[in-house]
C-alpha positions as CSV (number, residue, x, y, z in Angstrom):
1,Y,-5.9,-65.6,40.3
2,L,-7.0,-66.2,43.5
3,I,-5.5,-64.9,46.5
4,A,-5.6,-65.6,50.3
5,D,-4.2,-65.0,53.2
6,K,-3.5,-66.9,57.2
7,N,-6.5,-64.7,58.6
8,S,-8.8,-66.3,56.1
9,N,-9.5,-63.3,52.9
10,L,-10.3,-64.5,49.5
11,A,-9.9,-63.2,46.6
12,R,-11.2,-63.5,43.5
13,I,-8.8,-61.3,40.8
14,E,-9.2,-60.5,37.1
15,T,-6.4,-58.5,35.3
16,A,-6.3,-56.7,32.2
17,A,-4.0,-53.9,31.0
18,E,-6.1,-51.3,31.2
19,E,-8.2,-53.1,34.3
20,I,-8.6,-54.8,37.6
21,V,-11.3,-56.2,38.6
22,V,-11.1,-57.6,43.2
23,T,-14.2,-59.8,43.5
24,E,-15.1,-61.2,47.2
25,P,-16.2,-64.5,48.3
26,K,-20.5,-65.1,48.7
27,D,-20.3,-67.0,51.7
28,G,-16.8,-67.9,52.4
29,F,-16.4,-69.2,48.8
30,I,-15.0,-68.2,45.7
31,A,-13.4,-70.1,42.6
32,T,-12.0,-69.1,39.1
33,T,-11.3,-71.1,36.3
34,N,-10.0,-69.5,32.4
35,H,-12.8,-67.4,31.1
36,A,-13.6,-63.7,32.1
37,L,-16.1,-64.0,35.1
38,S,-16.9,-60.1,35.9
39,P,-18.7,-58.0,32.7
40,Q,-16.0,-55.5,33.2
41,M,-13.0,-58.3,31.7
42,K,-15.3,-59.7,29.1
43,K,-14.2,-57.1,26.8
44,Y,-10.7,-58.1,26.7
45,I,-11.3,-61.3,25.7
46,N,-9.7,-62.8,22.8
47,P,-12.5,-65.1,20.8
48,A,-9.1,-66.9,20.0
49,F,-8.3,-68.0,23.2
50,R,-11.4,-68.6,24.0
51,F,-11.9,-72.5,26.1
52,E,-15.4,-73.0,26.3
53,N,-14.7,-76.1,28.9
54,S,-14.1,-73.3,31.3
55,V,-17.0,-72.7,32.2
56,E,-18.4,-76.1,32.4
57,R,-15.3,-76.3,34.8
58,Y,-16.7,-73.8,36.5
59,N,-20.0,-74.5,37.0
60,R,-19.1,-77.9,37.9
61,V,-17.1,-76.8,41.1
62,L,-20.1,-73.9,42.0
63,N,-22.4,-77.0,41.8
64,W,-20.1,-79.0,43.8
65,Y,-19.8,-76.6,46.3
66,E,-23.4,-76.0,46.9
67,K,-24.5,-80.0,46.9
68,T,-20.8,-80.2,49.9
69,K,-21.6,-77.1,51.7
70,G,-20.9,-78.0,55.5
71,K,-19.0,-81.2,54.7
72,I,-16.3,-80.3,52.8
73,S,-12.8,-82.0,53.4
74,V,-9.6,-81.8,51.8
75,E,-10.3,-84.7,51.0
76,N,-13.5,-84.4,48.6
77,M,-11.8,-81.3,47.7
78,K,-8.8,-82.9,46.0
79,K,-11.2,-85.4,44.5
80,I,-13.7,-82.8,42.5
81,L,-10.1,-80.9,41.1
82,S,-8.4,-84.5,40.0
83,D,-12.2,-85.3,38.1
84,H,-12.7,-85.5,34.8
85,E,-16.7,-85.3,34.9
86,R,-17.3,-82.5,32.5
87,G,-14.1,-81.5,32.9
88,V,-12.7,-80.1,36.3
89,C,-9.8,-81.5,35.5
90,S,-9.1,-80.7,31.5
91,H,-7.5,-82.5,29.0
92,F,-7.7,-81.4,25.2
93,K,-6.6,-80.0,22.3
94,F,-5.9,-76.5,21.8
95,A,-5.3,-75.1,17.8
96,G,-3.5,-78.5,17.2
97,E,-2.0,-79.0,21.0
98,T,-2.9,-81.1,23.5
99,T,-3.3,-78.8,26.5
100,S,-4.3,-80.3,30.6
101,T,-4.4,-78.9,33.8
102,I,-1.1,-78.3,34.6
103,W,-1.1,-77.8,38.8
104,S,-3.7,-77.3,41.2
105,W,-4.0,-75.9,44.8
106,I,-5.6,-76.3,48.4
107,S,-4.9,-73.8,50.4
108,L,-5.8,-74.7,54.2
109,L,-6.4,-71.3,55.2
110,G,-5.7,-70.3,58.9
111,R,-3.0,-73.2,59.3
112,N,-0.2,-71.6,56.9
113,A,-0.1,-74.3,54.9
114,V,-1.3,-75.3,51.3
115,E,-1.2,-78.6,49.2
116,I,0.0,-78.2,46.4
117,C,-0.1,-80.6,42.8
118,D,2.4,-80.7,40.3
119,G,1.1,-81.7,37.0
120,S,-2.6,-82.8,36.9
121,P,-4.1,-83.6,39.8
122,C,-5.8,-87.1,38.2
123,K,-2.3,-88.4,37.7
124,N,-0.1,-86.8,40.5
125,D,-0.5,-85.9,44.6
126,Y,-0.9,-83.0,46.4
127,I,1.9,-82.4,48.6
128,A,1.4,-80.0,51.8
129,D,3.6,-77.3,52.4
130,Y,4.4,-75.6,55.6
131,F,4.8,-72.1,56.4
């Protein structure tokens, strides 16, 4: 999970029944996909549910961040989140079933707003929600 508040505090939280690992961002940025990142959580992963493309998607986001640092905008965040190059927006078969990215969100920290995409971001628009 990614957790954020209106004061721009961020954290990634990985959970299992036996353990919780909280990771704070590096340089104000943190990301997650569908695999365990902390060494402590890897022991809880069932190999039958390991999504190999999750590592590729995570690395793609990290590489994008390094290249875009200092000029990040909501629009270029939407672009990377809807991108199919090496699968940030993902569509694939798993156990004979088609699976895909089912939602995406961008938090506008400090502005009390999020942009939420209900469904795959390559096929659906983000809608702003203010609170």
